[in-house]
C-alpha positions as YAML, in Angstrom:
chain: A
units: angstrom
residues:
- id: 1
  name: MET
  ca: [-10.55, 90.70, -130.11]
- id: 2
  name: ASN
  ca: [-7.22, 92.05, -131.39]
- id: 3
  name: ASP
  ca: [-3.98, 92.15, -129.40]
- id: 4
  name: THR
  ca: [-4.50, 95.81, -128.39]
- id: 5
  name: ASP
  ca: [-7.95, 95.10, -126.97]
- id: 6
  name: ALA
  ca: [-6.70, 91.95, -125.25]
- id: 7
  name: GLY
  ca: [-3.79, 93.87, -123.71]
- id: 8
  name: ALA
  ca: [-6.10, 96.62, -122.44]
- id: 9
  name: ALA
  ca: [-8.46, 94.07, -120.92]
- id: 10
  name: LEU
  ca: [-5.54, 92.28, -119.29]
- id: 11
  name: LEU
  ca: [-4.23, 95.55, -117.85]
- id: 12
  name: ARG
  ca: [-7.63, 96.34, -116.34]
- id: 13
  name: GLN
  ca: [-7.71, 92.88, -114.78]
- id: 14
  name: PHE
  ca: [-4.19, 93.33, -113.43]
- id: 15
  name: GLU
  ca: [-4.92, 96.75, -111.95]
- id: 16
  name: ALA
  ca: [-8.00, 95.33, -110.25]
- id: 17
  name: ARG
  ca: [-5.55, 93.03, -108.40]
- id: 18
  name: SER
  ca: [-7.07, 89.91, -109.87]
- id: 19
  name: PRO
  ca: [-4.79, 86.86, -109.47]
- id: 20
  name: ARG
  ca: [-6.08, 85.72, -112.85]
- id: 21
  name: GLY
  ca: [-4.83, 89.00, -114.33]
- id: 22
  name: LEU
  ca: [-1.37, 88.40, -112.84]
- id: 23
  name: ALA
  ca: [-1.34, 84.83, -114.15]
- id: 24
  name: ARG
  ca: [-2.31, 85.98, -117.65]
- id: 25
  name: ALA
  ca: [0.31, 88.75, -117.55]
- id: 26
  name: ILE
  ca: [3.04, 86.23, -116.77]
- id: 27
  name: SER
  ca: [1.77, 84.00, -119.59]
- id: 28
  name: TYR
  ca: [2.03, 86.98, -121.92]
- id: 29
  name: ALA
  ca: [5.64, 87.49, -120.83]
- id: 30
  name: GLU
  ca: [6.46, 83.80, -121.34]
- id: 31
  name: SER
  ca: [5.06, 83.95, -124.85]
- id: 32
  name: GLY
  ca: [7.20, 87.01, -125.67]
- id: 33
  name: ARG
  ca: [4.28, 89.48, -125.73]
- id: 34
  name: GLY
  ca: [4.81, 91.19, -122.38]
- id: 35
  name: ALA
  ca: [6.92, 94.17, -123.44]
- id: 36
  name: GLN
  ca: [4.14, 96.79, -123.59]
- id: 37
  name: LEU
  ca: [2.61, 95.55, -120.37]
- id: 38
  name: ILE
  ca: [5.91, 95.75, -118.46]
- id: 39
  name: ARG
  ca: [6.66, 99.18, -119.93]
- id: 40
  name: HIS
  ca: [3.34, 100.39, -118.50]
- id: 41
  name: LEU
  ca: [3.86, 98.77, -115.07]
- id: 42
  name: PHE
  ca: [7.60, 99.19, -114.52]
- id: 43
  name: ALA
  ca: [7.27, 102.44, -112.53]
- id: 44
  name: ARG
  ca: [5.38, 100.49, -109.84]
- id: 45
  name: THR
  ca: [8.22, 98.05, -109.20]
- id: 46
  name: GLY
  ca: [11.02, 98.19, -106.64]
- id: 47
  name: ARG
  ca: [9.08, 97.57, -103.45]
- id: 48
  name: SER
  ca: [9.10, 93.78, -103.01]
- id: 49
  name: MET
  ca: [11.67, 91.80, -101.04]
- id: 50
  name: THR
  ca: [13.11, 89.25, -103.46]
- id: 51
  name: ILE
  ca: [14.60, 86.02, -102.14]
- id: 52
  name: GLY
  ca: [16.42, 83.46, -104.28]
- id: 53
  name: LEU
  ca: [16.65, 79.83, -103.17]
- id: 54
  name: THR
  ca: [19.13, 77.57, -104.90]
- id: 55
  name: GLY
  ca: [21.10, 74.40, -104.30]
- id: 56
  name: PRO
  ca: [21.65, 70.87, -105.63]
- id: 57
  name: PRO
  ca: [18.69, 68.68, -106.65]
- id: 58
  name: GLY
  ca: [17.10, 66.84, -103.76]
- id: 59
  name: VAL
  ca: [18.20, 69.24, -101.05]
- id: 60
  name: GLY
  ca: [14.61, 70.10, -100.16]
- id: 61
  name: LYS
  ca: [14.24, 73.50, -101.85]
- id: 62
  name: SER
  ca: [10.49, 73.15, -102.36]
- id: 63
  name: THR
  ca: [9.95, 72.11, -98.74]
- id: 64
  name: LEU
  ca: [12.05, 75.08, -97.62]
- id: 65
  name: SER
  ca: [10.03, 77.32, -99.94]
- id: 66
  name: SER
  ca: [6.79, 76.12, -98.40]
- id: 67
  name: ALA
  ca: [8.14, 76.72, -94.89]
- id: 68
  name: LEU
  ca: [9.30, 80.25, -95.81]
- id: 69
  name: VAL
  ca: [5.91, 81.05, -97.34]
- id: 70
  name: ARG
  ca: [4.25, 79.86, -94.13]
- id: 71
  name: LYS
  ca: [6.55, 82.08, -92.07]
- id: 72
  name: ALA
  ca: [5.97, 85.15, -94.25]
- id: 73
  name: ARG
  ca: [2.19, 84.65, -94.10]
- id: 74
  name: SER
  ca: [2.33, 84.38, -90.31]
- id: 75
  name: LEU
  ca: [3.82, 87.89, -90.40]
- id: 76
  name: GLY
  ca: [0.95, 89.16, -92.56]
- id: 77
  name: LYS
  ca: [2.99, 89.44, -95.77]
- id: 78
  name: THR
  ca: [1.68, 88.57, -99.22]
- id: 79
  name: VAL
  ca: [3.94, 86.19, -101.13]
- id: 80
  name: GLY
  ca: [4.68, 85.33, -104.74]
- id: 81
  name: VAL
  ca: [6.55, 82.13, -105.61]
- id: 82
  name: VAL
  ca: [8.32, 81.46, -108.91]
- id: 83
  name: SER
  ca: [9.25, 77.79, -109.02]
- id: 84
  name: VAL
  ca: [11.54, 77.02, -111.96]
- id: 85
  name: ASP
  ca: [11.48, 73.37, -113.03]
- id: 86
  name: PRO
  ca: [13.58, 71.41, -115.51]
- id: 87
  name: SER
  ca: [11.91, 71.00, -118.89]
- id: 88
  name: SER
  ca: [10.71, 67.90, -120.62]
- id: 89
  name: PRO
  ca: [12.89, 67.33, -123.70]
- id: 90
  name: PHE
  ca: [9.70, 66.44, -125.59]
- id: 91
  name: SER
  ca: [6.97, 68.90, -124.55]
- id: 92
  name: HIS
  ca: [9.32, 71.56, -123.06]
- id: 93
  name: GLY
  ca: [6.91, 71.80, -120.14]
- id: 94
  name: ALA
  ca: [7.84, 71.74, -116.46]
- id: 95
  name: LEU
  ca: [9.11, 68.26, -115.64]
- id: 96
  name: LEU
  ca: [8.88, 68.00, -111.88]
- id: 97
  name: GLY
  ca: [5.93, 70.24, -111.03]
- id: 98
  name: ASP
  ca: [7.31, 71.35, -107.66]
- id: 99
  name: ARG
  ca: [4.06, 73.14, -106.86]
- id: 100
  name: ILE
  ca: [2.92, 69.77, -105.45]
- id: 101
  name: ARG
  ca: [4.95, 70.54, -102.33]
- id: 102
  name: LEU
  ca: [3.23, 73.92, -102.01]
- id: 103
  name: THR
  ca: [-0.32, 72.51, -101.99]
- id: 104
  name: GLU
  ca: [-1.06, 73.80, -98.49]
- id: 105
  name: HIS
  ca: [-0.88, 77.37, -99.88]
- id: 106
  name: PHE
  ca: [-3.09, 76.87, -102.95]
- id: 107
  name: THR
  ca: [-6.25, 78.16, -101.27]
- id: 108
  name: ASP
  ca: [-4.50, 81.12, -99.58]
- id: 109
  name: SER
  ca: [-5.48, 84.33, -101.40]
- id: 110
  name: GLY
  ca: [-2.31, 85.97, -100.06]
- id: 111
  name: VAL
  ca: [-0.04, 83.54, -101.94]
- id: 112
  name: PHE
  ca: [0.49, 83.43, -105.71]
- id: 113
  name: ILE
  ca: [2.42, 80.45, -107.07]
- id: 114
  name: ARG
  ca: [3.77, 80.14, -110.59]
- id: 115
  name: SER
  ca: [5.73, 77.19, -111.96]
- id: 116
  name: MET
  ca: [7.93, 77.91, -114.97]
- id: 117
  name: ALA
  ca: [9.80, 75.52, -117.25]
- id: 118
  name: SER
  ca: [13.46, 76.35, -117.80]
- id: 119
  name: ARG
  ca: [13.17, 75.30, -121.48]
- id: 120
  name: GLY
  ca: [16.90, 74.81, -121.77]
- id: 121
  name: HIS
  ca: [17.76, 78.23, -120.32]
- id: 122
  name: LEU
  ca: [21.04, 78.00, -118.41]
- id: 123
  name: GLY
  ca: [21.67, 79.59, -115.05]
- id: 124
  name: GLY
  ca: [19.01, 77.78, -113.03]
- id: 125
  name: LEU
  ca: [16.21, 80.12, -114.16]
- id: 126
  name: ALA
  ca: [13.68, 80.31, -116.96]
- id: 127
  name: GLY
  ca: [13.90, 82.91, -119.71]
- id: 128
  name: ALA
  ca: [10.86, 84.81, -118.38]
- id: 129
  name: THR
  ca: [11.71, 84.58, -114.67]
- id: 130
  name: ALA
  ca: [12.77, 88.24, -114.47]
- id: 131
  name: ASP
  ca: [9.51, 89.31, -116.15]
- id: 132
  name: ALA
  ca: [7.50, 87.24, -113.67]
- id: 133
  name: VAL
  ca: [9.35, 88.86, -110.75]
- id: 134
  name: LEU
  ca: [8.71, 92.36, -112.13]
- id: 135
  name: LEU
  ca: [5.03, 91.63, -112.63]
- id: 136
  name: MET
  ca: [4.63, 90.20, -109.11]
- id: 137
  name: ASP
  ca: [6.42, 93.28, -107.76]
- id: 138
  name: ALA
  ca: [4.14, 95.63, -109.72]
- id: 139
  name: PHE
  ca: [1.14, 93.62, -108.49]
- id: 140
  name: GLY
  ca: [2.09, 94.62, -104.95]
- id: 141
  name: LEU
  ca: [3.27, 91.35, -103.41]
- id: 142
  name: ASP
  ca: [5.46, 91.92, -100.33]
- id: 143
  name: VAL
  ca: [7.82, 88.96, -100.76]
- id: 144
  name: ILE
  ca: [8.85, 87.17, -103.95]
- id: 145
  name: LEU
  ca: [10.54, 83.79, -103.56]
- id: 146
  name: ILE
  ca: [12.39, 82.39, -106.58]
- id: 147
  name: GLU
  ca: [13.19, 78.69, -106.41]
- id: 148
  name: THR
  ca: [15.70, 77.66, -109.06]
- id: 149
  name: VAL
  ca: [16.31, 74.42, -110.87]
- id: 150
  name: GLY
  ca: [18.84, 72.34, -108.94]
- id: 151
  name: VAL
  ca: [22.19, 73.93, -109.72]
- id: 152
  name: GLY
  ca: [25.72, 72.68, -110.12]
- id: 153
  name: GLN
  ca: [28.95, 74.64, -110.19]
- id: 154
  name: SER
  ca: [28.27, 77.61, -112.44]
- id: 155
  name: GLU
  ca: [24.51, 78.18, -112.63]
- id: 156
  name: ILE
  ca: [24.50, 81.21, -110.33]
- id: 157
  name: GLU
  ca: [22.31, 83.58, -112.31]
- id: 158
  name: ILE
  ca: [19.90, 83.85, -109.38]
- id: 159
  name: ALA
  ca: [22.39, 86.07, -107.51]
- id: 160
  name: GLU
  ca: [21.89, 88.79, -110.11]
- id: 161
  name: LEU
  ca: [18.10, 88.72, -109.77]
- id: 162
  name: ALA
  ca: [17.44, 88.28, -106.04]
- id: 163
  name: HIS
  ca: [18.22, 90.69, -103.22]
- id: 164
  name: THR
  ca: [19.04, 87.81, -100.88]
- id: 165
  name: THR
  ca: [20.39, 84.52, -102.20]
- id: 166
  name: ILE
  ca: [20.00, 81.39, -100.07]
- id: 167
  name: VAL
  ca: [22.19, 78.41, -100.91]
- id: 168
  name: ALA
  ca: [20.74, 75.21, -99.46]
- id: 169
  name: LEU
  ca: [22.93, 72.14, -98.97]
- id: 170
  name: GLN
  ca: [22.31, 68.73, -97.49]
- id: 171
  name: PRO
  ca: [24.71, 66.51, -95.57]
- id: 172
  name: GLY
  ca: [26.04, 63.25, -96.98]
- id: 173
  name: SER
  ca: [25.81, 64.40, -100.59]
- id: 174
  name: GLY
  ca: [28.68, 64.49, -103.07]
- id: 175
  name: ASP
  ca: [26.80, 67.26, -104.91]
- id: 176
  name: SER
  ca: [27.19, 69.46, -101.84]
- id: 177
  name: ILE
  ca: [30.96, 69.09, -101.91]
- id: 178
  name: GLN
  ca: [31.04, 70.00, -105.60]
- id: 179
  name: VAL
  ca: [29.05, 73.15, -104.86]
- id: 180
  name: LEU
  ca: [31.40, 74.05, -102.03]
- id: 181
  name: LYS
  ca: [34.29, 73.94, -104.51]
- id: 182
  name: ALA
  ca: [32.56, 76.23, -106.95]
- id: 183
  name: GLY
  ca: [31.82, 79.90, -107.47]
- id: 184
  name: ILE
  ca: [28.40, 79.47, -105.88]
- id: 185
  name: MET
  ca: [30.14, 79.98, -102.51]
- id: 186
  name: GLU
  ca: [30.70, 83.62, -103.41]
- id: 187
  name: VAL
  ca: [27.06, 84.34, -104.24]
- id: 188
  name: ALA
  ca: [25.46, 83.01, -101.06]
- id: 189
  name: ASP
  ca: [24.08, 85.59, -98.64]
- id: 190
  name: VAL
  ca: [22.73, 82.84, -96.37]
- id: 191
  name: PHE
  ca: [23.80, 79.19, -96.20]
- id: 192
  name: VAL
  ca: [21.26, 76.59, -95.12]
- id: 193
  name: VAL
  ca: [22.18, 73.08, -94.05]
- id: 194
  name: ASN
  ca: [18.85, 71.30, -94.44]
- id: 195
  name: LYS
  ca: [18.05, 67.92, -92.87]
- id: 196
  name: LYS
  ca: [19.87, 68.88, -89.69]
- id: 197
  name: ASP
  ca: [19.04, 65.50, -88.10]
- id: 198
  name: HIS
  ca: [21.41, 63.76, -90.53]
- id: 199
  name: PRO
  ca: [24.51, 62.28, -88.79]
- id: 200
  name: MET
  ca: [26.82, 64.27, -91.08]
- id: 201
  name: ALA
  ca: [25.04, 67.63, -90.67]
- id: 202
  name: ASN
  ca: [27.59, 69.07, -88.26]
- id: 203
  name: GLN
  ca: [30.44, 67.90, -90.47]
- id: 204
  name: LEU
  ca: [28.93, 69.79, -93.44]
- id: 205
  name: LYS
  ca: [28.53, 72.84, -91.23]
- id: 206
  name: ARG
  ca: [32.24, 72.69, -90.36]
- id: 207
  name: GLU
  ca: [33.16, 72.26, -94.05]
- id: 208
  name: ILE
  ca: [31.15, 75.36, -94.99]
- id: 209
  name: ARG
  ca: [32.83, 77.33, -92.18]
- id: 210
  name: SER
  ca: [36.24, 76.20, -93.39]
- id: 211
  name: MET
  ca: [35.48, 77.23, -96.97]
- id: 212
  name: MET
  ca: [34.19, 80.61, -95.79]
- id: 213
  name: GLU
  ca: [37.46, 81.25, -93.96]
- id: 214
  name: MET
  ca: [39.29, 80.92, -97.29]
- id: 215
  name: LEU
  ca: [37.20, 83.69, -98.88]
- id: 216
  name: ASP
  ca: [37.69, 87.41, -98.40]
- id: 217
  name: PHE
  ca: [34.27, 88.84, -97.62]
- id: 218
  name: SER
  ca: [33.95, 92.60, -97.81]
- id: 219
  name: GLY
  ca: [30.88, 93.88, -96.04]
- id: 220
  name: TRP
  ca: [28.26, 91.21, -95.47]
- id: 221
  name: VAL
  ca: [29.47, 87.84, -94.17]
- id: 222
  name: PRO
  ca: [26.99, 85.05, -95.02]
- id: 223
  name: GLU
  ca: [25.06, 83.58, -92.11]
- id: 224
  name: LEU
  ca: [24.81, 79.82, -91.67]
- id: 225
  name: VAL
  ca: [21.54, 78.25, -90.52]
- id: 226
  name: MET
  ca: [20.61, 74.64, -89.77]
- id: 227
  name: THR
  ca: [17.05, 73.60, -90.66]
- id: 228
  name: GLN
  ca: [14.70, 70.65, -90.75]
- id: 229
  name: ALA
  ca: [12.25, 72.00, -93.29]
- id: 230
  name: THR
  ca: [9.74, 69.15, -93.00]
- id: 231
  name: SER
  ca: [9.13, 69.95, -89.31]
- id: 232
  name: GLY
  ca: [9.78, 73.69, -89.53]
- id: 233
  name: GLU
  ca: [12.84, 73.61, -87.26]
- id: 234
  name: GLY
  ca: [15.23, 76.47, -87.93]
- id: 235
  name: ILE
  ca: [12.84, 78.41, -90.19]
- id: 236
  name: ASP
  ca: [12.54, 81.28, -87.68]
- id: 237
  name: GLU
  ca: [16.34, 81.52, -87.65]
- id: 238
  name: LEU
  ca: [16.44, 81.41, -91.46]
- id: 239
  name: TRP
  ca: [13.89, 84.20, -91.72]
- id: 240
  name: ALA
  ca: [15.87, 86.25, -89.18]
- id: 241
  name: ALA
  ca: [19.01, 85.77, -91.31]
- id: 242
  name: ILE
  ca: [17.12, 86.99, -94.40]
- id: 243
  name: GLU
  ca: [15.88, 90.06, -92.52]
- id: 244
  name: ASN
  ca: [19.41, 90.74, -91.24]
- id: 245
  name: HIS
  ca: [20.73, 90.72, -94.79]
- id: 246
  name: VAL
  ca: [17.96, 93.00, -96.06]
- id: 247
  name: ALA
  ca: [18.62, 95.40, -93.17]
- id: 248
  name: TYR
  ca: [22.32, 95.37, -94.07]
- id: 249
  name: LEU
  ca: [21.56, 96.16, -97.72]
- id: 250
  name: GLN
  ca: [19.35, 99.08, -96.72]
- id: 251
  name: LYS
  ca: [21.76, 100.48, -94.12]
- id: 252
  name: SER
  ca: [24.84, 100.16, -96.35]
- id: 253
  name: GLY
  ca: [23.11, 101.53, -99.43]
- id: 254
  name: GLU
  ca: [23.73, 98.31, -101.33]
- id: 255
  name: MET
  ca: [20.01, 97.72, -101.92]
- id: 256
  name: ALA
  ca: [20.12, 100.24, -104.78]
- id: 257
  name: GLU
  ca: [23.08, 98.35, -106.22]
- id: 258
  name: LYS
  ca: [21.17, 95.06, -105.95]
- id: 259
  name: ARG
  ca: [18.19, 96.54, -107.79]
- id: 260
  name: LEU
  ca: [20.54, 97.84, -110.49]
- id: 261
  name: GLU
  ca: [22.04, 94.34, -110.83]
- id: 262
  name: ALA
  ca: [18.58, 92.88, -111.33]
- id: 263
  name: PHE
  ca: [17.78, 95.56, -113.92]
- id: 264
  name: THR
  ca: [21.08, 94.95, -115.72]
- id: 265
  name: HIS
  ca: [20.46, 91.19, -115.66]
- id: 266
  name: GLN
  ca: [17.13, 91.57, -117.40]
- id: 267
  name: VAL
  ca: [18.43, 94.05, -119.98]
- id: 268
  name: ARG
  ca: [21.31, 91.68, -120.75]
- id: 269
  name: GLN
  ca: [19.01, 88.68, -121.13]
- id: 270
  name: LEU
  ca: [16.60, 90.57, -123.40]
- id: 271
  name: ALA
  ca: [19.42, 91.91, -125.58]
- id: 272
  name: LEU
  ca: [21.12, 88.50, -125.78]
- id: 273
  name: GLY
  ca: [17.81, 86.90, -126.69]
- id: 274
  name: HIS
  ca: [17.33, 89.26, -129.64]
- id: 275
  name: LEU
  ca: [20.95, 88.82, -130.71]
- id: 276
  name: GLN
  ca: [20.70, 85.03, -130.45]
- id: 277
  name: ARG
  ca: [17.68, 84.94, -132.73]
- id: 278
  name: LYS
  ca: [19.37, 87.24, -135.26]
- id: 279
  name: LEU
  ca: [22.56, 85.19, -135.02]
- id: 280
  name: GLU
  ca: [20.68, 81.99, -135.86]
- id: 281
  name: ARG
  ca: [19.16, 83.65, -138.92]
- id: 282
  name: GLU
  ca: [22.54, 84.94, -140.05]
- id: 283
  name: LEU
  ca: [24.19, 81.57, -139.54]
- id: 284
  name: ARG
  ca: [21.68, 79.97, -141.86]
- id: 285
  name: SER
  ca: [22.02, 82.64, -144.53]
- id: 286
  name: LYS
  ca: [25.64, 83.74, -144.39]
- id: 287
  name: VAL
  ca: [27.71, 80.69, -143.51]
- id: 288
  name: ALA
  ca: [28.61, 78.58, -146.51]
- id: 289
  name: GLU
  ca: [30.46, 75.31, -146.81]
- id: 290
  name: GLY
  ca: [34.12, 75.38, -147.70]
- id: 291
  name: ILE
  ca: [35.25, 78.17, -145.36]
- id: 292
  name: ASP
  ca: [36.93, 77.84, -141.98]
- id: 293
  name: PRO
  ca: [35.07, 78.74, -138.76]
- id: 294
  name: TYR
  ca: [37.07, 81.95, -138.18]
- id: 295
  name: ALA
  ca: [36.20, 83.26, -141.65]
- id: 296
  name: ALA
  ca: [32.58, 82.27, -141.05]
- id: 297
  name: ALA
  ca: [32.52, 84.13, -137.72]
- id: 298
  name: ASP
  ca: [34.00, 87.22, -139.39]
- id: 299
  name: ARG
  ca: [31.29, 87.07, -142.05]
- id: 300
  name: VAL
  ca: [28.52, 86.84, -139.45]
- id: 301
  name: LEU
  ca: [29.99, 89.70, -137.39]
- id: 302
  name: GLN
  ca: [30.19, 91.90, -140.47]
- id: 303
  name: SER
  ca: [26.47, 91.32, -141.05]
- id: 304
  name: PHE
  ca: [25.94, 92.88, -137.59]
- id: 305
  name: GLY
  ca: [28.05, 95.86, -138.60]
- id: 306
  name: VAL
  ca: [30.88, 94.69, -136.34]
- id: 307
  name: THR
  ca: [34.45, 94.75, -137.61]
- id: 308
  name: PRO
  ca: [36.34, 91.74, -136.28]
- id: 309
  name: GLU
  ca: [39.05, 92.88, -133.88]
- id: 310
  name: GLY
  ca: [42.70, 92.46, -134.75]
- id: 311
  name: GLY
  ca: [43.25, 89.04, -136.14]
- id: 312
  name: ASP
  ca: [46.33, 86.90, -136.08]
- id: 313
  name: GLU
  ca: [49.33, 87.72, -138.22]
- id: 314
  name: PRO
  ca: [49.27, 85.55, -141.33]
- id: 315
  name: ILE
  ca: [51.26, 82.38, -140.86]
- id: 316
  name: ARG
  ca: [54.27, 82.26, -143.15]
- id: 317
  name: PRO
  ca: [55.99, 79.02, -144.10]
- id: 318
  name: PRO
  ca: [59.33, 78.54, -142.26]
- id: 319
  name: HIS
  ca: [61.45, 79.21, -145.36]
- id: 320
  name: VAL
  ca: [59.71, 82.57, -145.89]
- id: 321
  name: ARG
  ca: [60.42, 83.65, -142.31]
- id: 322
  name: ALA
  ca: [64.08, 82.61, -142.69]
- id: 323
  name: SER
  ca: [64.57, 84.54, -145.90]
- id: 324
  name: VAL
  ca: [62.99, 87.65, -144.42]
- id: 325
  name: LYS
  ca: [65.25, 87.38, -141.37]
- id: 326
  name: GLY
  ca: [68.29, 87.12, -143.68]
- id: 327
  name: LEU
  ca: [67.45, 90.42, -145.34]
- id: 328
  name: MET
  ca: [67.29, 92.36, -142.06]
...
């Protein structure tokens, strides 16, 4: 069977709403062969509620994900989960396999779970995460939950892809303080203090409030929720906060802007991916030994048809500058 026949068969399987068809479609996207499929299905997208869940490693993101899936299913919603794991440096496969914490949903036909290896992609996501979200949206899932790799201070790519971004923090963790210092504060639509039974939970809540007072929020002000994900405490409040944010986006007209951000994010990543591959080829063929890095960069840019901008004025020896000044 050639690629055209295989693609047609896959599309028929997808349109029949077969979970196997969705799984194969995402595999196609991960292997770099999903362009034609997404072109065909893109008009069906734009209906799912997309939630991003991020935070430091160990905060309980997978347990929170499982609790949110349980809540969404209790409301009769179908759910897709994209769980992005760190990659093995040897096999490049998913290292942690966070789907283990979602085992209670494996037999639920209304839940589709996909684990993806980050494969060195920065930003807390995998390279094909946006494709997976589009395909789940086109498949007709009501809610798509994206769980990122544990993030630090700058991996905030999830905010461009999700409609609602949840930042989960845990008390008594130095990582939490580092996150509070960082730009991730500005991307949170909902803050979650998980493990609310911890003695320092209220202190972390106060710290988040204090940091929020230093920021100038225009429009939506992030809600702050306390949860105990293992027992389900606070999950109803967390879901209500998500719904409040979605309602705000729809009422204010910002939902269209959010969808445009997600579209722009994917276009940027696709374009940068193509440019990166071309850049690597040009580096191997155009850069020679014996030239400085600025000259090498100019040579590579010229191979792209780009004229290097400006450039520094040539450096003259001091005696040349003095003699020129004397003639003026």
